[in-house]
N, C-alpha and C positions, 0 to 999 in steps of 0.2 A: 522378163523384165529387162534380160541382159543377153545381147546375142552371143554366139559362139561360134567358132571357125566351123567351115561346112566339112573340113576333114580335121578332127580334132587328134586322132591318133597317129596321123604324120606330120602334124605340128609338134605334138609330143616326142616322137621318136628322133626327129632335128632336134629337139633341146637336148634329148638325152645323149646324142652322138657328140653336140657340141660339147657338154660337159666332159665327155668322155676326152675327148681331143685336148681340153685344156688340163685335166689332171695327167693324160699322158706326156704332155709338153712339159708339165711340170716334173716328170719321173716318176709319180707318186704309184699309179697303179696301172694295170691294166684293163680291169673291170670296174664297175660302179656298185658298190655295196650300199647297205641300208642307211648306213649313218654320213656316207656321202650325200647321197640323195637327199636325206634330210635337210642337210646343212646348204645345200645349193637351190632346192626349191624354196625352201623357208626364206630366201632372199628375192623371190620373185614376187611381182606385183598381185594382187587379190585376183582382179578380173583374169589374168591368165591361170591362177591357180584352180578357178572354178572349171577352165577349160579342161584343165589337165586331170581332174577328179573323174571324167569319163575316159580316160585310158585305162585303166583296168581296177579292180577290186581292192588290189594292193595299194594302187595311188590314191583310190579313194578313202581309203583307211587311214592311209599318212596322214593326208591335208586334213582329214576331218578329225586329227588326233587332237585335243586340247594342248597340249606340251608342244605340239606341231605350229598349232595357231598364235600362243602366246610368244614362241621364236619368232614367228612370223610378222608379228606386231611389234615387236623389238627391234627387228632389225630392217624394218621397210619404213620409210617416211609416207604417214597419211596422204593419200592423192583425191581432190575432190572427183567423184563419178557423175554428178549432175544434181539437178535441183526437183524438189518435190513441189509441187503448185497446187494449192486447193480454193477454189472460188468460194466467197461468203455474201450471202444476201445482204442488202443495206439496210432493208425495211420489213424483213419478214422473219418471225422467230423461227424457222427453221434450216437445217442444214443442208448445203449443197453434197450429193453424194460422189459426185466426179472426182476423183485426185488424178491429177498428172503428173507425169516424168518426163524430163528433159535432160539425155545423157550429156555430157560435155564429150564433145567430138571433136577432132582437128578440123574437119570439113564436114560441114551439114549436119543440121540438127533433127530430129525426129520425135513426137510427142506420143508416150505410151500413156495409156489409161486403164490397165489393166494391173497395176502392179501392187496392188493389195487384195487381189481377188482370193489370194489364199487364207484370208480372214472371215471368220464365220459370219460376219455382217459386214455393213457398209459403216465406214469409220470417217471422222473428222482427224487429219493429222495436228497433233501440238506441240512437238518437237522433235529434234535430231541430234543425235550425239555418239560420234565415234562408230557409225555404221549400225546403230540401233535404232527406233522410231518409235516415238509415243503417241498413241492414237486415243479416240475413245469412240463411244457408240454415236449414231447420229442420232440428232433429236428430230421430232419426240420418239420416244421409247419407254417400254414400260419397265427395262431392265437394264441400265446404262452401266458400261462396263470400261476399263482402262485395258490396252493391250500394248505389252511391249513387243515389239516384233524385230525380225531382221529381213528385209524384203530380198537379199541377196539368196539366203538358203531358205526362205519361207517357212522359218521358224517363229512361234510366238508362245508367248505365255498370258493368260488373263489375269489380271489383276484387282483385287475389289479394293473400292475405295468408298469411303461413307459420305452421304449428300454430295453426288456428282451431280451437278446440272449443267447447262448450255455454257453459262458464264464463269465456269471454274477456269482459272488460269494454272495449267499445269505444266512444267517442264520434267526434262529427264536430266538426271547428273550419272555419267557413267565414264570412267577412265580407266582404261585396261593397265596403264601404266602403272597406276597407284593399287589398282586392286586386279591381279593377274587372273587372266580366265583358266589356266592351265588345271584348275579342281574345280571352279564353279564361276559363273558369270554374275557379278555382284552389281546393283545398281540401285538408284535411290530415285524416288520421286519427291518434286517439290511444287507445293501449291502456293500460289499466292493469293492473297485474298485482302484487297485494300492495302497492298505492300507489308502483309504479316507472313512469314515464313513459317511454314507449320513441320517442315522436314527438314533433316539435317545431312551432311555429306562432306567428304573432301573435296575443294575446288571451289572456285568462284562464279557465279553467276550474274550476269547483267540483263537488264531491261531498260530499253529506250523510251521514257516517258513522254507526256504531252507538254512539257515545258522544256525548258535547257538543260533537262538533267538526265544521267544516267544512275539509273538505281543497280547497287551493286552489295551483292551479300557472299560474304565468305562461309563456307558451308561448314569448315571444321572449327572456327574460332566462334561461329554464331554471331557476326558483325555485318551489321549493314550500312552502307552510308550512301550520298549520294554525290556523282562526280560531275562537274561543270562541263558542258560542251565547249568544244574549241571557241565557237563564235557563238554569240547569242542571235536570235533569230530576229530580234528587234534592229540589228545592224543593216537590214536588207529591206530593199523597197517590196520585193516580192516577197512570198513567203518560201522560205528554202526549204529542201525536201532531205530528209537524211536516213541512213540506217546504220547498224553496228555490226562488227563481224571479228572474227578471229584470223591471223596471219602470223607466223612463227611465233605461235604461244603468246601473240599480244594482242591487246584490245584495240580495233581500230575503228574509226568513225568516217563515214563517207556521207558528204553533202553536195547536193547540187542548188546552186543558184544563178541571179543573174551576172555574179562574177564567175561562174564555171564549175568545173570538176574540181573538188580538193579531196584530199585523203590524209588522215593524221593517225599517228599513233600514240596510244597513251604510255608515258614513259614513268609517271609517279602516280599510282592512285589516290593517295592523300592529299597530294597537293594540285592535282588535276592538272598536271603539267603533260602538254601534248606538242608532239612535234610532226609538222607538217610533211610529208612524204611524197606529196605527188599534187601538182595543180596545172590546170588546163582551163584556159579560157573558152566561153561558147563559140567566139568566133573561129578560133584556132581548131576547136574539135567539127565546127562546121567546115571548115577549108579541108581538114585531113580527111573528112568520111562525108566529103560532097554527094557520094552515090547515096547515103543515108537520110542526111539532114537538109534543111532548108529553113532559113529566118529563125534559128536555134534563138539567138538572144532575144529577138523581138518578143517573140512567143513565151519565153519565160518571163522577160521584163513586165510584159502585160498580163501576168498571172494568168494566161490563156488556158481555158478547162477542156478537156474533151471529155462528155459525159460525166462534168463535176469533179473532176479529179485532176491532179495535176499534170500539166502536158508532158513532164519529165520526171522519173520519179525512180529513183536506186530502189532495188527489191530485195537484194540479199548480197553480202560480201563474204569472201571466205578465200585464204590462201592466194590474194594478190587478182583475183577475179570478180567481177562487179557485174552481177545481172540488174538490168535496169529497162524500164520501159520508156520509150518515147513516142508520144501519141496512140497508135494503137499496134505498136510494134516492139518486140522484146530484142534486147542487144546483149551480147557478153563482152565485156572488155576487160581487155588484160593490161593492167598497170605495169608491169614489167617491160613488156613490149610495145605498149601503146597500140595493141591490134583491137581491132573493133569487128565483131561478127555478127551477121543478121541471123536471128535465133527461129523465132517465129511470129506469125500473126496472133494478136492476143485472143481472137475470136477462136483460133484452134484449142485454146484452155477453157474455153468456155463463155456464154454469153455474158456472166457476171464478174469475169476474171479481171476486167479492167477496175474494178472497184476493191481496193488494198486487198488483194489475196494473201493467203498465208504462202510463203514461199520458204523453204526449207533447205539449204544445202544438204548434199547426202553425199557418204564415203562409203562405198563397198566395203564388205567386212565378212570374214570367215566367223565371226564370233556366233557360238551355240547357244542356244536358249534352251536345250532338251539337257537332262541330268545325264 
């Protein structure tokens, strides 16, 4: 799933030398002991650590240790690794087995479709949370199951769940800052049936409803309520498209309409108080990204459809990044820098990917699922 350097050991040797130089400049040591190695490596990003696990058995053992993993989670900031995308049939009561993964890269994107091959059967992705992914068996099947897995280290556990069917709405609650992984990996599953919650845990979950509301559930207090979106759909001539996501620990709401691209941040849960963080008209977007877009506002204003889906649709938002579809192309928009990247043609994700696919942001993680 994830590419490695062609010469991992050379890369690790350079890091080790750099660490030694830093400590020598500080006048502390002439060699690198295990405690210093633990301290320095635990500050490195997850992708780098997966590469360094191949250096030696000692490094592999250290980086796989639960105490090390917990330390690394505390010292590093979550970084988006990519997006998991799965098609859905619109009119058939069967699941599509193909799951695509698009890593977020500085330059160039590549679609991977073997990220869940380590699982014992084909799956449908349901939720992603802090490096773990919740999946279920593809239907039709005689023995449906839920899998909690970490695609980065290819570990998984099978979870039994009563009366699981194709329409079951299940999400995953996992927060290593509240439930440390140094001893075990604890998570909870939440099932939604007509907006009734059956499980509990610490944290807050959100669902974007078909109306102008966001369903919110506080798992610790067992309290649910509806949050009004910043602007109701009835104020627009065409039907606006929206998605929700997290950035800096706060809920954000992204909307695309004839007025442009807008990003709000929720400041108060109980008063539905939103703050506008970003606004850009479609005319400005077309001017700034003329190599990508043409007659953008006209097509959105006319509610022009491509295969009966909106011309422009926000797919997923996390940490200031927006994955969106415009016509038959996928783009990645960076709110902080206003950079727009051409990701891929929708056809690379499958013939039905244009019909409101499941899109999950994913962050690489060392979190183990084995005892």
